[in-house]
C-alpha positions, 0 to 999 in steps of 0.5 A: 886188410881187406874190407868183406862184404860185412865190414862194408855193410858196418861201415856204410850208413845204415847199421848192419841188421846181421852184425854180430851182438858181442856186447855182454848181457845178462843171461835170461837164466840165473844158473850161470852154465845153463844149457838149454836143448838146441833150437832153431829160435837160438839161431838167427840168420841174415846177410847181404848181397853187393855188387862194387869195385875199384878203378885206379889211374895207375893200373887204368883198370876196373877190379873188384878185389872181392867187393861183389858177392853173397855174405852169409851170417849166423848168430847163435845164442843160448843163454850165456853161450854164444856164437858166430859164423860168416862166410862170403861167396865172392865173385872176383874180377879185373879187366887187366892182369899185368903181372909185369906192372909195377907192384906198388901200382894197384898191386892186387890187380897184377896176377889176379885172375877173375873168378869165383871164391869162398871164404869163412871170414869168421867162425867163433863160439864164446861165453857171456860172463856179464863182463864181456864175451870170452871166445875162441875163434877158428877165424876172427877179429883180434881185439885191436881190429875192433877199435882200429879205424874208429875215426874214419867216417868215410866209406872205403879209403880211411887209413889206419893200421895196416896190419890189424884184421882177421887172424886165426886161432883167436882167444879173446875176452872183449866187453864194456862196463859203465862206459869203460871199453875193454879188450884182448886177444892172443892169436895166429896170423896164418892158418897154418899154425907152423908157419904163423907168427903169434900175436897179442893185441888189446885196448882200453877205451872210454865210450860215451854219448857224444864221444868215443876214444880208445887206445890199443897195442899189439905185439909179434912173438917172432916178429920184430914188430909192434903196434901203438894207436889211439883212435876216437870220434865225437858227434856234434849234431849231424857233424861227426869228427874222427881221427886215428893216430899209429905208430908201427915199429919194425916189420910184421913179416919178418919171422927172424926177429932181426929186421936190419931196416929197423923200419918204422911208420908214424902216421894219422888219419883225420876225417868229418862226415856230415848228415844232408839228411836221414838218407844222405851222408858225405864225408871227408878225410886226409891222411899223412904217413912217414916211413923211417928205414936205417940207411934210407930216406925218409919217405912221406905220403898223403892223400885226401879222400871224399865220399857220400853215402846214401840209403835208398831203402831201409835194406838198400844202400850204396856209397862212393869213395874218391881218394887222390894222392897228394905226395907219394914216393912214386907216381901220384893216382886217383882211386875210386871205389863204388859199391851197393848193397841189399841186406835180408 
């Protein structure tokens, strides 16, 4: 899943001022279905401007992969009616466009032309039940995406379930009560109803002051594919520890449901973050993954990444993340990501 500007902002050391609030809260009005006339005070608009990009030793190219641009977000609340809309205005660049290169080496660089692009990243309307938000999204996160990666304390290169992310026509219920978190969603994988697969995902979790732990599951209708994951984190003063574990069975792109390779991926990612000061945070992580296929030798991959995140001002922060492959099927590479963001 590509990280949009909003996702990067949420992952950064300062909390995003425009991250949508999906927590259930009591309405100011006792009437369950009260709806006031629409007014500008029911809307809040915010956003970010960012510049960033990647470099890796495999392609020897600098490229953006949609890290540079402008994000605008609109929150809406009218008693129990809630909504959210987010759009990204992005500038993609790459110093190399080698369509003949190995697709396993910085594959997103190959054939991608530099230039502007726009994307409606999220758009949904919902109802606050008091126990959670019931919503329908034309495009939105799945339930699994909420907890996927909860153990990542780094800036960009944390590892988690590879296929969780934004989906289309997402019907979702999500909330938390007395320290218990829960969510379930039904979704489509593409913006084309005919061409998409349908899926069901959900999670349960325990959220406490010192630790959070979640268990999630996803299943597709047509593809022979399912995911199980456990994620969590704990805070010990200035030190935060986290871990992601996952098992992916089958191929998420196999709409026939007859995956002859019977692929299975088992992986984990552990990370630690330490606040050196109020402004500076350091982190590192380690990832390992095993891919098994019928009639193929198992493939083991692993890497380590280190990151630094710095808050320059209340609404300006920046970070860098460096990833070094340790065990790869093909050539080991070094990847670098750096970005800076201004929030308004």
